[in-house]
PDB file of N, CA, C and O in Angstrom:
ATOM      1  N   MET A   1       2.077   0.826  -9.807  1.00  0.00           N
ATOM      2  CA  MET A   1       2.120   1.515  -8.525  1.00  0.00           C
ATOM      3  C   MET A   1       2.719   2.905  -8.741  1.00  0.00           C
ATOM      4  O   MET A   1       3.642   3.075  -9.538  1.00  0.00           O
ATOM      5  N   ASP A   2       2.196   3.877  -8.038  1.00  0.00           N
ATOM      6  CA  ASP A   2       2.672   5.257  -8.152  1.00  0.00           C
ATOM      7  C   ASP A   2       3.781   5.490  -7.127  1.00  0.00           C
ATOM      8  O   ASP A   2       3.518   5.679  -5.939  1.00  0.00           O
ATOM      9  N   LYS A   3       5.025   5.473  -7.608  1.00  0.00           N
ATOM     10  CA  LYS A   3       6.181   5.590  -6.712  1.00  0.00           C
ATOM     11  C   LYS A   3       6.203   6.912  -5.955  1.00  0.00           C
ATOM     12  O   LYS A   3       6.622   6.955  -4.798  1.00  0.00           O
ATOM     13  N   ALA A   4       5.761   7.979  -6.587  1.00  0.00           N
ATOM     14  CA  ALA A   4       5.739   9.289  -5.913  1.00  0.00           C
ATOM     15  C   ALA A   4       4.820   9.254  -4.684  1.00  0.00           C
ATOM     16  O   ALA A   4       5.144   9.832  -3.647  1.00  0.00           O
ATOM     17  N   LEU A   5       3.682   8.581  -4.806  1.00  0.00           N
ATOM     18  CA  LEU A   5       2.756   8.480  -3.666  1.00  0.00           C
ATOM     19  C   LEU A   5       3.322   7.576  -2.572  1.00  0.00           C
ATOM     20  O   LEU A   5       3.264   7.917  -1.391  1.00  0.00           O
ATOM     21  N   THR A   6       3.868   6.425  -2.964  1.00  0.00           N
ATOM     22  CA  THR A   6       4.413   5.527  -1.938  1.00  0.00           C
ATOM     23  C   THR A   6       5.610   6.169  -1.247  1.00  0.00           C
ATOM     24  O   THR A   6       5.798   5.995  -0.043  1.00  0.00           O
ATOM     25  N   ASP A   7       6.419   6.909  -2.002  1.00  0.00           N
ATOM     26  CA  ASP A   7       7.551   7.625  -1.399  1.00  0.00           C
ATOM     27  C   ASP A   7       7.072   8.701  -0.425  1.00  0.00           C
ATOM     28  O   ASP A   7       7.774   9.042   0.527  1.00  0.00           O
ATOM     29  N   ALA A   8       5.869   9.234  -0.669  1.00  0.00           N
ATOM     30  CA  ALA A   8       5.311  10.280   0.195  1.00  0.00           C
ATOM     31  C   ALA A   8       4.573   9.708   1.406  1.00  0.00           C
ATOM     32  O   ALA A   8       3.984  10.457   2.185  1.00  0.00           O
ATOM     33  N   GLY A   9       4.605   8.377   1.565  1.00  0.00           N
ATOM     34  CA  GLY A   9       3.999   7.761   2.740  1.00  0.00           C
ATOM     35  C   GLY A   9       2.647   7.126   2.512  1.00  0.00           C
ATOM     36  O   GLY A   9       2.000   6.700   3.469  1.00  0.00           O
ATOM     37  N   TYR A  10       2.199   7.052   1.262  1.00  0.00           N
ATOM     38  CA  TYR A  10       0.915   6.420   0.957  1.00  0.00           C
ATOM     39  C   TYR A  10       1.106   4.919   0.797  1.00  0.00           C
ATOM     40  O   TYR A  10       2.094   4.462   0.221  1.00  0.00           O
ATOM     41  N   ARG A  11       0.144   4.157   1.314  1.00  0.00           N
ATOM     42  CA  ARG A  11       0.137   2.709   1.128  1.00  0.00           C
ATOM     43  C   ARG A  11      -0.806   2.386  -0.022  1.00  0.00           C
ATOM     44  O   ARG A  11      -1.882   2.973  -0.129  1.00  0.00           O
ATOM     45  N   CYS A  12      -0.407   1.459  -0.877  1.00  0.00           N
ATOM     46  CA  CYS A  12      -1.198   1.088  -2.043  1.00  0.00           C
ATOM     47  C   CYS A  12      -2.077  -0.125  -1.751  1.00  0.00           C
ATOM     48  O   CYS A  12      -1.620  -1.135  -1.216  1.00  0.00           O
ATOM     49  N   TYR A  13      -3.341   0.005  -2.116  1.00  0.00           N
ATOM     50  CA  TYR A  13      -4.296  -1.100  -2.066  1.00  0.00           C
ATOM     51  C   TYR A  13      -4.660  -1.380  -3.520  1.00  0.00           C
ATOM     52  O   TYR A  13      -5.349  -0.585  -4.160  1.00  0.00           O
ATOM     53  N   THR A  14      -4.196  -2.508  -4.033  1.00  0.00           N
ATOM     54  CA  THR A  14      -4.265  -2.796  -5.458  1.00  0.00           C
ATOM     55  C   THR A  14      -5.592  -3.417  -5.855  1.00  0.00           C
ATOM     56  O   THR A  14      -6.084  -4.348  -5.217  1.00  0.00           O
ATOM     57  N   GLY A  15      -6.156  -2.876  -6.928  1.00  0.00           N
ATOM     58  CA  GLY A  15      -7.360  -3.429  -7.529  1.00  0.00           C
ATOM     59  C   GLY A  15      -7.079  -3.811  -8.965  1.00  0.00           C
ATOM     60  O   GLY A  15      -6.001  -3.535  -9.492  1.00  0.00           O
ATOM     61  N   GLU A  16      -8.042  -4.442  -9.593  1.00  0.00           N
ATOM     62  CA  GLU A  16      -7.861  -4.886 -10.974  1.00  0.00           C
ATOM     63  C   GLU A  16      -7.800  -3.704 -11.938  1.00  0.00           C
ATOM     64  O   GLU A  16      -6.959  -3.676 -12.837  1.00  0.00           O
ATOM     65  N   LYS A  17      -8.697  -2.718 -11.750  1.00  0.00           N
ATOM     66  CA  LYS A  17      -8.770  -1.582 -12.667  1.00  0.00           C
ATOM     67  C   LYS A  17      -8.343  -0.268 -12.033  1.00  0.00           C
ATOM     68  O   LYS A  17      -8.118   0.720 -12.732  1.00  0.00           O
ATOM     69  N   ILE A  18      -8.232  -0.256 -10.711  1.00  0.00           N
ATOM     70  CA  ILE A  18      -7.920   0.977  -9.997  1.00  0.00           C
ATOM     71  C   ILE A  18      -7.157   0.642  -8.720  1.00  0.00           C
ATOM     72  O   ILE A  18      -7.473  -0.333  -8.039  1.00  0.00           O
ATOM     73  N   ASP A  19      -6.158   1.448  -8.402  1.00  0.00           N
ATOM     74  CA  ASP A  19      -5.426   1.305  -7.145  1.00  0.00           C
ATOM     75  C   ASP A  19      -5.828   2.445  -6.227  1.00  0.00           C
ATOM     76  O   ASP A  19      -6.000   3.580  -6.671  1.00  0.00           O
ATOM     77  N   VAL A  20      -5.976   2.138  -4.941  1.00  0.00           N
ATOM     78  CA  VAL A  20      -6.320   3.145  -3.942  1.00  0.00           C
ATOM     79  C   VAL A  20      -5.103   3.344  -3.042  1.00  0.00           C
ATOM     80  O   VAL A  20      -4.452   2.384  -2.629  1.00  0.00           O
ATOM     81  N   TYR A  21      -4.814   4.595  -2.752  1.00  0.00           N
ATOM     82  CA  TYR A  21      -3.678   4.954  -1.901  1.00  0.00           C
ATOM     83  C   TYR A  21      -4.199   5.662  -0.663  1.00  0.00           C
ATOM     84  O   TYR A  21      -5.107   6.490  -0.741  1.00  0.00           O
ATOM     85  N   PHE A  22      -3.605   5.324   0.498  1.00  0.00           N
ATOM     86  CA  PHE A  22      -4.020   5.925   1.758  1.00  0.00           C
ATOM     87  C   PHE A  22      -2.790   6.303   2.571  1.00  0.00           C
ATOM     88  O   PHE A  22      -1.833   5.536   2.680  1.00  0.00           O
ATOM     89  N   ASN A  23      -2.838   7.497   3.136  1.00  0.00           N
ATOM     90  CA  ASN A  23      -1.754   7.973   3.997  1.00  0.00           C
ATOM     91  C   ASN A  23      -2.335   8.301   5.360  1.00  0.00           C
ATOM     92  O   ASN A  23      -3.039   9.298   5.518  1.00  0.00           O
ATOM     93  N   THR A  24      -2.039   7.459   6.347  1.00  0.00           N
ATOM     94  CA  THR A  24      -2.594   7.625   7.679  1.00  0.00           C
ATOM     95  C   THR A  24      -2.125   8.926   8.341  1.00  0.00           C
ATOM     96  O   THR A  24      -2.843   9.485   9.171  1.00  0.00           O
ATOM     97  N   ALA A  25      -0.936   9.412   7.986  1.00  0.00           N
ATOM     98  CA  ALA A  25      -0.412  10.635   8.585  1.00  0.00           C
ATOM     99  C   ALA A  25      -1.161  11.882   8.105  1.00  0.00           C
ATOM    100  O   ALA A  25      -1.138  12.918   8.770  1.00  0.00           O
ATOM    101  N   VAL A  26      -1.818  11.778   6.966  1.00  0.00           N
ATOM    102  CA  VAL A  26      -2.561  12.905   6.398  1.00  0.00           C
ATOM    103  C   VAL A  26      -4.041  12.868   6.815  1.00  0.00           C
ATOM    104  O   VAL A  26      -4.704  13.904   6.850  1.00  0.00           O
ATOM    105  N   CYS A  27      -4.545  11.689   7.126  1.00  0.00           N
ATOM    106  CA  CYS A  27      -5.974  11.483   7.420  1.00  0.00           C
ATOM    107  C   CYS A  27      -6.452  12.343   8.582  1.00  0.00           C
ATOM    108  O   CYS A  27      -5.809  12.410   9.630  1.00  0.00           O
ATOM    109  N   GLN A  28      -7.604  13.008   8.376  1.00  0.00           N
ATOM    110  CA  GLN A  28      -8.236  13.824   9.419  1.00  0.00           C
ATOM    111  C   GLN A  28      -9.464  13.136  10.013  1.00  0.00           C
ATOM    112  O   GLN A  28     -10.190  13.740  10.801  1.00  0.00           O
ATOM    113  N   HIS A  29      -9.695  11.901   9.647  1.00  0.00           N
ATOM    114  CA  HIS A  29     -10.774  11.068  10.203  1.00  0.00           C
ATOM    115  C   HIS A  29     -12.157  11.705  10.058  1.00  0.00           C
ATOM    116  O   HIS A  29     -12.951  11.702  10.999  1.00  0.00           O
ATOM    117  N   SER A  30     -12.436  12.249   8.877  1.00  0.00           N
ATOM    118  CA  SER A  30     -13.749  12.837   8.609  1.00  0.00           C
ATOM    119  C   SER A  30     -14.821  11.747   8.511  1.00  0.00           C
ATOM    120  O   SER A  30     -15.995  12.005   8.777  1.00  0.00           O
ATOM    121  N   GLY A  31     -14.419  10.537   8.131  1.00  0.00           N
ATOM    122  CA  GLY A  31     -15.367   9.432   7.997  1.00  0.00           C
ATOM    123  C   GLY A  31     -16.074   9.382   6.657  1.00  0.00           C
ATOM    124  O   GLY A  31     -16.913   8.508   6.439  1.00  0.00           O
ATOM    125  N   ASN A  32     -15.755  10.302   5.750  1.00  0.00           N
ATOM    126  CA  ASN A  32     -16.417  10.307   4.442  1.00  0.00           C
ATOM    127  C   ASN A  32     -16.231   8.986   3.714  1.00  0.00           C
ATOM    128  O   ASN A  32     -17.139   8.540   3.012  1.00  0.00           O
ATOM    129  N   CYS A  33     -15.080   8.354   3.866  1.00  0.00           N
ATOM    130  CA  CYS A  33     -14.800   7.107   3.158  1.00  0.00           C
ATOM    131  C   CYS A  33     -15.726   5.987   3.627  1.00  0.00           C
ATOM    132  O   CYS A  33     -16.384   5.338   2.814  1.00  0.00           O
ATOM    133  N   VAL A  34     -15.773   5.768   4.917  1.00  0.00           N
ATOM    134  CA  VAL A  34     -16.573   4.674   5.469  1.00  0.00           C
ATOM    135  C   VAL A  34     -18.067   4.922   5.236  1.00  0.00           C
ATOM    136  O   VAL A  34     -18.811   4.004   4.890  1.00  0.00           O
ATOM    137  N   ARG A  35     -18.492   6.169   5.428  1.00  0.00           N
ATOM    138  CA  ARG A  35     -19.904   6.509   5.172  1.00  0.00           C
ATOM    139  C   ARG A  35     -20.224   6.445   3.687  1.00  0.00           C
ATOM    140  O   ARG A  35     -21.347   6.116   3.306  1.00  0.00           O
ATOM    141  N   GLY A  36     -19.244   6.757   2.848  1.00  0.00           N
ATOM    142  CA  GLY A  36     -19.457   6.764   1.401  1.00  0.00           C
ATOM    143  C   GLY A  36     -19.622   5.381   0.814  1.00  0.00           C
ATOM    144  O   GLY A  36     -20.408   5.190  -0.114  1.00  0.00           O
ATOM    145  N   SER A  37     -18.889   4.407   1.344  1.00  0.00           N
ATOM    146  CA  SER A  37     -19.003   3.025   0.873  1.00  0.00           C
ATOM    147  C   SER A  37     -18.423   2.069   1.904  1.00  0.00           C
ATOM    148  O   SER A  37     -17.206   1.928   2.019  1.00  0.00           O
ATOM    149  N   GLY A  38     -19.298   1.417   2.649  1.00  0.00           N
ATOM    150  CA  GLY A  38     -18.890   0.430   3.635  1.00  0.00           C
ATOM    151  C   GLY A  38     -18.302  -0.828   3.013  1.00  0.00           C
ATOM    152  O   GLY A  38     -17.585  -1.579   3.674  1.00  0.00           O
ATOM    153  N   LYS A  39     -18.612  -1.056   1.720  1.00  0.00           N
ATOM    154  CA  LYS A  39     -18.022  -2.204   1.032  1.00  0.00           C
ATOM    155  C   LYS A  39     -16.571  -1.918   0.667  1.00  0.00           C
ATOM    156  O   LYS A  39     -15.709  -2.789   0.788  1.00  0.00           O
ATOM    157  N   LEU A  40     -16.310  -0.711   0.226  1.00  0.00           N
ATOM    158  CA  LEU A  40     -14.961  -0.320  -0.181  1.00  0.00           C
ATOM    159  C   LEU A  40     -14.058  -0.113   1.034  1.00  0.00           C
ATOM    160  O   LEU A  40     -12.915  -0.571   1.056  1.00  0.00           O
ATOM    161  N   PHE A  41     -14.582   0.580   2.038  1.00  0.00           N
ATOM    162  CA  PHE A  41     -13.815   0.891   3.254  1.00  0.00           C
ATOM    163  C   PHE A  41     -14.487   0.223   4.445  1.00  0.00           C
ATOM    164  O   PHE A  41     -15.581   0.621   4.844  1.00  0.00           O
ATOM    165  N   ASN A  42     -13.841  -0.787   5.013  1.00  0.00           N
ATOM    166  CA  ASN A  42     -14.399  -1.528   6.144  1.00  0.00           C
ATOM    167  C   ASN A  42     -13.309  -1.669   7.202  1.00  0.00           C
ATOM    168  O   ASN A  42     -12.358  -2.431   7.029  1.00  0.00           O
ATOM    169  N   LEU A  43     -13.457  -0.927   8.297  1.00  0.00           N
ATOM    170  CA  LEU A  43     -12.435  -0.902   9.343  1.00  0.00           C
ATOM    171  C   LEU A  43     -12.257  -2.239  10.052  1.00  0.00           C
ATOM    172  O   LEU A  43     -11.234  -2.456  10.701  1.00  0.00           O
ATOM    173  N   LYS A  44     -13.235  -3.142   9.942  1.00  0.00           N
ATOM    174  CA  LYS A  44     -13.150  -4.443  10.618  1.00  0.00           C
ATOM    175  C   LYS A  44     -12.486  -5.501   9.749  1.00  0.00           C
ATOM    176  O   LYS A  44     -12.281  -6.629  10.199  1.00  0.00           O
ATOM    177  N   ARG A  45     -12.147  -5.153   8.510  1.00  0.00           N
ATOM    178  CA  ARG A  45     -11.578  -6.113   7.564  1.00  0.00           C
ATOM    179  C   ARG A  45     -10.097  -5.778   7.341  1.00  0.00           C
ATOM    180  O   ARG A  45      -9.691  -4.619   7.435  1.00  0.00           O
ATOM    181  N   LYS A  46      -9.316  -6.790   7.049  1.00  0.00           N
ATOM    182  CA  LYS A  46      -7.921  -6.581   6.656  1.00  0.00           C
ATOM    183  C   LYS A  46      -7.703  -7.228   5.314  1.00  0.00           C
ATOM    184  O   LYS A  46      -7.968  -8.422   5.173  1.00  0.00           O
ATOM    185  N   PRO A  47      -7.230  -6.497   4.311  1.00  0.00           N
ATOM    186  CA  PRO A  47      -7.007  -5.059   4.363  1.00  0.00           C
ATOM    187  C   PRO A  47      -8.337  -4.301   4.402  1.00  0.00           C
ATOM    188  O   PRO A  47      -9.343  -4.780   3.878  1.00  0.00           O
ATOM    189  N   TRP A  48      -8.339  -3.143   5.010  1.00  0.00           N
ATOM    190  CA  TRP A  48      -9.588  -2.405   5.222  1.00  0.00           C
ATOM    191  C   TRP A  48     -10.091  -1.709   3.958  1.00  0.00           C
ATOM    192  O   TRP A  48     -11.250  -1.299   3.904  1.00  0.00           O
ATOM    193  N   ILE A  49      -9.236  -1.571   2.941  1.00  0.00           N
ATOM    194  CA  ILE A  49      -9.636  -0.993   1.662  1.00  0.00           C
ATOM    195  C   ILE A  49      -9.611  -2.096   0.609  1.00  0.00           C
ATOM    196  O   ILE A  49      -8.585  -2.747   0.408  1.00  0.00           O
ATOM    197  N   ALA A  50     -10.751  -2.306  -0.066  1.00  0.00           N
ATOM    198  CA  ALA A  50     -10.874  -3.363  -1.076  1.00  0.00           C
ATOM    199  C   ALA A  50     -11.373  -2.751  -2.385  1.00  0.00           C
ATOM    200  O   ALA A  50     -12.580  -2.702  -2.622  1.00  0.00           O
ATOM    201  N   PRO A  51     -10.449  -2.282  -3.241  1.00  0.00           N
ATOM    202  CA  PRO A  51     -10.847  -1.586  -4.468  1.00  0.00           C
ATOM    203  C   PRO A  51     -11.755  -2.379  -5.408  1.00  0.00           C
ATOM    204  O   PRO A  51     -12.547  -1.783  -6.139  1.00  0.00           O
ATOM    205  N   ASP A  52     -11.659  -3.694  -5.404  1.00  0.00           N
ATOM    206  CA  ASP A  52     -12.473  -4.503  -6.311  1.00  0.00           C
ATOM    207  C   ASP A  52     -13.847  -4.858  -5.745  1.00  0.00           C
ATOM    208  O   ASP A  52     -14.615  -5.565  -6.398  1.00  0.00           O
ATOM    209  N   SER A  53     -14.169  -4.379  -4.543  1.00  0.00           N
ATOM    210  CA  SER A  53     -15.448  -4.727  -3.923  1.00  0.00           C
ATOM    211  C   SER A  53     -16.606  -3.877  -4.444  1.00  0.00           C
ATOM    212  O   SER A  53     -17.771  -4.209  -4.222  1.00  0.00           O
ATOM    213  N   VAL A  54     -16.289  -2.787  -5.133  1.00  0.00           N
ATOM    214  CA  VAL A  54     -17.312  -1.911  -5.728  1.00  0.00           C
ATOM    215  C   VAL A  54     -16.842  -1.522  -7.130  1.00  0.00           C
ATOM    216  O   VAL A  54     -15.705  -1.802  -7.510  1.00  0.00           O
ATOM    217  N   ASP A  55     -17.720  -0.877  -7.892  1.00  0.00           N
ATOM    218  CA  ASP A  55     -17.317  -0.469  -9.239  1.00  0.00           C
ATOM    219  C   ASP A  55     -16.348   0.714  -9.166  1.00  0.00           C
ATOM    220  O   ASP A  55     -16.285   1.436  -8.171  1.00  0.00           O
ATOM    221  N   MET A  56     -15.612   0.881 -10.237  1.00  0.00           N
ATOM    222  CA  MET A  56     -14.555   1.885 -10.302  1.00  0.00           C
ATOM    223  C   MET A  56     -15.094   3.302 -10.073  1.00  0.00           C
ATOM    224  O   MET A  56     -14.417   4.130  -9.463  1.00  0.00           O
ATOM    225  N   HIS A  57     -16.292   3.581 -10.553  1.00  0.00           N
ATOM    226  CA  HIS A  57     -16.860   4.919 -10.401  1.00  0.00           C
ATOM    227  C   HIS A  57     -17.201   5.221  -8.946  1.00  0.00           C
ATOM    228  O   HIS A  57     -17.105   6.368  -8.511  1.00  0.00           O
ATOM    229  N   THR A  58     -17.599   4.196  -8.192  1.00  0.00           N
ATOM    230  CA  THR A  58     -17.852   4.379  -6.760  1.00  0.00           C
ATOM    231  C   THR A  58     -16.551   4.706  -6.040  1.00  0.00           C
ATOM    232  O   THR A  58     -16.524   5.575  -5.169  1.00  0.00           O
ATOM    233  N   VAL A  59     -15.475   4.015  -6.398  1.00  0.00           N
ATOM    234  CA  VAL A  59     -14.160   4.296  -5.807  1.00  0.00           C
ATOM    235  C   VAL A  59     -13.807   5.763  -6.035  1.00  0.00           C
ATOM    236  O   VAL A  59     -13.419   6.464  -5.101  1.00  0.00           O
ATOM    237  N   GLN A  60     -13.940   6.219  -7.268  1.00  0.00           N
ATOM    238  CA  GLN A  60     -13.599   7.600  -7.601  1.00  0.00           C
ATOM    239  C   GLN A  60     -14.491   8.587  -6.853  1.00  0.00           C
ATOM    240  O   GLN A  60     -14.002   9.566  -6.288  1.00  0.00           O
ATOM    241  N   ARG A  61     -15.794   8.330  -6.849  1.00  0.00           N
ATOM    242  CA  ARG A  61     -16.749   9.243  -6.216  1.00  0.00           C
ATOM    243  C   ARG A  61     -16.467   9.399  -4.725  1.00  0.00           C
ATOM    244  O   ARG A  61     -16.451  10.517  -4.210  1.00  0.00           O
ATOM    245  N   VAL A  62     -16.245   8.291  -4.035  1.00  0.00           N
ATOM    246  CA  VAL A  62     -16.022   8.344  -2.589  1.00  0.00           C
ATOM    247  C   VAL A  62     -14.680   9.005  -2.270  1.00  0.00           C
ATOM    248  O   VAL A  62     -14.611   9.850  -1.378  1.00  0.00           O
ATOM    249  N   ILE A  63     -13.634   8.640  -2.970  1.00  0.00           N
ATOM    250  CA  ILE A  63     -12.314   9.220  -2.698  1.00  0.00           C
ATOM    251  C   ILE A  63     -12.302  10.714  -2.988  1.00  0.00           C
ATOM    252  O   ILE A  63     -11.609  11.472  -2.309  1.00  0.00           O
ATOM    253  N   ASP A  64     -13.064  11.142  -3.988  1.00  0.00           N
ATOM    254  CA  ASP A  64     -13.135  12.570  -4.303  1.00  0.00           C
ATOM    255  C   ASP A  64     -13.771  13.395  -3.184  1.00  0.00           C
ATOM    256  O   ASP A  64     -13.670  14.622  -3.197  1.00  0.00           O
ATOM    257  N   THR A  65     -14.423  12.747  -2.217  1.00  0.00           N
ATOM    258  CA  THR A  65     -15.016  13.468  -1.076  1.00  0.00           C
ATOM    259  C   THR A  65     -14.059  13.581   0.112  1.00  0.00           C
ATOM    260  O   THR A  65     -14.394  14.208   1.117  1.00  0.00           O
ATOM    261  N   CYS A  66     -12.876  12.981   0.004  1.00  0.00           N
ATOM    262  CA  CYS A  66     -11.907  13.019   1.110  1.00  0.00           C
ATOM    263  C   CYS A  66     -11.360  14.440   1.257  1.00  0.00           C
ATOM    264  O   CYS A  66     -10.690  14.932   0.349  1.00  0.00           O
ATOM    265  N   PRO A  67     -11.635  15.117   2.397  1.00  0.00           N
ATOM    266  CA  PRO A  67     -11.226  16.514   2.538  1.00  0.00           C
ATOM    267  C   PRO A  67      -9.737  16.713   2.802  1.00  0.00           C
ATOM    268  O   PRO A  67      -9.207  17.796   2.551  1.00  0.00           O
ATOM    269  N   SER A  68      -9.061  15.696   3.299  1.00  0.00           N
ATOM    270  CA  SER A  68      -7.663  15.860   3.705  1.00  0.00           C
ATOM    271  C   SER A  68      -6.656  15.520   2.612  1.00  0.00           C
ATOM    272  O   SER A  68      -5.504  15.951   2.666  1.00  0.00           O
ATOM    273  N   GLY A  69      -7.092  14.744   1.620  1.00  0.00           N
ATOM    274  CA  GLY A  69      -6.153  14.262   0.610  1.00  0.00           C
ATOM    275  C   GLY A  69      -5.441  12.986   1.027  1.00  0.00           C
ATOM    276  O   GLY A  69      -4.487  12.564   0.373  1.00  0.00           O
ATOM    277  N   ALA A  70      -5.896  12.372   2.108  1.00  0.00           N
ATOM    278  CA  ALA A  70      -5.287  11.130   2.584  1.00  0.00           C
ATOM    279  C   ALA A  70      -5.574   9.965   1.647  1.00  0.00           C
ATOM    280  O   ALA A  70      -4.831   8.983   1.628  1.00  0.00           O
ATOM    281  N   LEU A  71      -6.646  10.068   0.871  1.00  0.00           N
ATOM    282  CA  LEU A  71      -7.004   9.029  -0.087  1.00  0.00           C
ATOM    283  C   LEU A  71      -6.813   9.545  -1.504  1.00  0.00           C
ATOM    284  O   LEU A  71      -7.196  10.665  -1.840  1.00  0.00           O
ATOM    285  N   LYS A  72      -6.210   8.695  -2.322  1.00  0.00           N
ATOM    286  CA  LYS A  72      -6.022   9.018  -3.730  1.00  0.00           C
ATOM    287  C   LYS A  72      -6.228   7.733  -4.529  1.00  0.00           C
ATOM    288  O   LYS A  72      -6.193   6.638  -3.969  1.00  0.00           O
ATOM    289  N   TYR A  73      -6.438   7.867  -5.815  1.00  0.00           N
ATOM    290  CA  TYR A  73      -6.575   6.685  -6.666  1.00  0.00           C
ATOM    291  C   TYR A  73      -5.843   6.901  -7.970  1.00  0.00           C
ATOM    292  O   TYR A  73      -5.606   8.030  -8.399  1.00  0.00           O
ATOM    293  N   ARG A  74      -5.491   5.784  -8.592  1.00  0.00           N
ATOM    294  CA  ARG A  74      -4.861   5.802  -9.908  1.00  0.00           C
ATOM    295  C   ARG A  74      -5.537   4.730 -10.762  1.00  0.00           C
ATOM    296  O   ARG A  74      -5.590   3.562 -10.378  1.00  0.00           O
ATOM    297  N   LEU A  75      -6.052   5.139 -11.926  1.00  0.00           N
ATOM    298  CA  LEU A  75      -6.642   4.184 -12.864  1.00  0.00           C
ATOM    299  C   LEU A  75      -5.530   3.414 -13.549  1.00  0.00           C
ATOM    300  O   LEU A  75      -4.432   3.931 -13.749  1.00  0.00           O
ATOM    301  N   LYS A  76      -5.822   2.185 -13.902  1.00  0.00           N
ATOM    302  CA  LYS A  76      -4.819   1.357 -14.591  1.00  0.00           C
ATOM    303  C   LYS A  76      -5.066   1.371 -16.083  1.00  0.00           C
ATOM    304  O   LYS A  76      -4.329   0.735 -16.836  1.00  0.00           O
TER     305      LYS A  76
END
């Protein structure tokens, strides 16, 4: 887990090969995440972010489109 991110208000969603971090206070609700991968980001599911539901490259590709920086990832 990335302590600097969690200390900055990011919540960690743990995956086998990659962890996804989300900070609701930073999010601008562009929708790029949900449109980018409905399997990875599903607002009707808890937890709504499931890093192991898609391949690692999809996680990286979708998060890299986040304009606000609310989403980040760390490879393991």
